[in-house]
C-alpha positions, -999 to 999 in steps of 0.1 A, spaced: -68 20 -202 -49 -10 -198 -9 -16 -197 -10 -33 -233 -24 5 -240 8 24 -236 25 25 -272 61 8 -269 54 -7 -232 64 -36 -236 99 -18 -247 107 -13 -215 136 -26 -187 119 -28 -152 135 -4 -139 121 14 -164 86 6 -155 86 7 -124 104 42 -124 77 46 -146 52 41 -117 73 60 -92 61 89 -117 29 85 -119 22 77 -79 50 116 -79 18 128 -104 -20 118 -85 6 130 -52 13 163 -69 -21 167 -78 -36 161 -45 -64 142 -59 -93 122 -36 -94 84 -37 -124 75 -31 -124 47 -1 -146 20 -3 -168 13 20 -164 -18 27 -125 -8 34 -141 19 66 -159 -13 76 -135 -33 75 -108 -13 100 -144 2 121 -143 -32 130 -108 -38 135 -109 -7 164 -133 -17 175 -121 -56 182 -83 -34 189 -103 -11 221 -126 -44 237 -97 -64 235 -59 -43 234 -37 -72 242 -7 -71 240 10 -52 204 49 -55 195 65 -24 190 87 -10 160 121 -32 174 100 -65 185 85 -73 156 114 -62 134 128 -92 160 106 -116 151 114 -108 118 144 -118 111 149 -150 141 120 -170 113 150 -160 77 
């Protein structure tokens, strides 16, 4: 299904479209549907975890990360 397949969607305001998207996400969550994860995503996560384990380096706390983001604004 595509956006253009939904009748009158072009008449919705941006806030109405956002609410529609939220409703769609909620309906997926309520249904308990499992979304398959592509093998490429699983492999990438495994690779990243392996790199982190072999060279943990210095990780930032959430506070440190937020501070860095604020200083770049």
